[in-house]
C-alpha positions in Angstrom: -8.0 19.0 4.7 -7.0 17.4 1.3 -5.4 14.3 -0.8 -2.1 15.2 -2.4 -1.5 13.8 -6.2 1.4 12.2 -5.3 -1.9 9.7 -2.6 -3.8 10.0 -5.2 -1.6 8.6 -8.2 -0.5 6.3 -5.4 -4.1 4.9 -4.3 -5.0 4.8 -7.4 -2.1 2.5 -8.4 -2.4 0.6 -5.3 -5.7 0.0 -5.8 -5.1 -1.1 -10.1 -2.4 -4.0 -8.9 -5.2 -5.1 -5.9 -7.8 -5.7 -8.5 -5.3 -8.1 -10.8 -4.6 -10.0 -7.5 -6.4 -12.8 -5.6 -6.9 -10.0 -2.5 -9.8 -8.7 -2.2 -10.3 -5.1 -0.4 -13.1 -4.9 1.9 -12.5 -1.5 3.7 -11.0 1.7 2.3 -10.4 5.0 4.4 -9.1 7.9 5.3 -7.7 8.6 8.1 -5.3 11.0 10.7 -5.3 14.0 12.3 -2.7 16.1 12.2 -2.0 14.4 8.7 -4.4 12.6 6.3 -4.1 9.2 4.9 -4.6 6.4 3.6 -5.7 3.1 4.6 -7.0 -0.4 2.5 -7.6 -3.7 3.8 -7.7 -6.2 2.4 -9.1 -10.0 3.4 -7.3 -13.9 3.0 -5.4 -12.9 5.1 -5.7 -9.6 5.9 -3.5 -6.7 5.3 -3.1 -3.1 5.1 -2.2 -1.1 3.3 -1.4 2.5 3.6 -0.9 5.9 1.7 0.4 8.5 3.9 2.1 12.4 2.3 5.8 10.9 1.5 5.5 7.7 2.4 3.1 4.1 1.4 3.5 0.3 4.2 2.0 -2.7 4.3 0.8 -4.6 7.5 -0.7 -7.3 8.7 0.5 -10.7 9.7 4.1 -11.2 9.6 4.8 -8.2 7.6 5.7 -4.4 8.6 7.5 -2.4 5.4 7.2 0.9 5.1 8.7 3.3 2.8 9.9 7.2 2.7 10.0 9.0 0.8 13.8 10.3 1.6 14.9 7.1 0.0 13.5 7.1 -3.4 15.2 9.8 -6.3 11.5 11.3 -7.0 7.7 10.1 -6.2 7.5 7.8 -8.3 10.3 5.7 -8.1 8.7 5.2 -4.1 4.6 4.0 -5.9 6.9 1.4 -7.7 8.7 0.6 -4.9 5.2 0.6 -2.9 4.2 -2.0 -6.3 7.0 -4.0 -6.5 6.5 -4.7 -2.7 2.6 -5.8 -3.1 3.1 -8.2 -5.9 6.4 -9.8 -3.3 4.3 -10.2 -0.2 1.2 -11.7 -2.7 3.9 -13.9 -4.5 5.9 -15.3 -1.3 2.4 -15.7 0.0 0.6 -18.2 -2.9 4.4 -20.3 -2.0 3.8 -23.3 -0.3 3.6 -23.8 3.2 2.7 -19.6 3.1 
């Protein structure tokens, strides 16, 4: 089972965003039995980014963000919201006391 066009595009934008951030990618896997999904892990702090067929998410200590296609007009809007969430999370972690 191969990755969908959404997964490929979303992963590329995710990796481009992470290259511009202070986070370091430490692992990238394609997982799943019935539905293939991408998991990319960064550290400092440890955060996992997930890309499924029609959703994307971020999980880590104190963060659990899930974005699903039905909540957006199209996949481009979903990807934009996902990337925006990543940037917001990074900005929050840069705040003093975070």
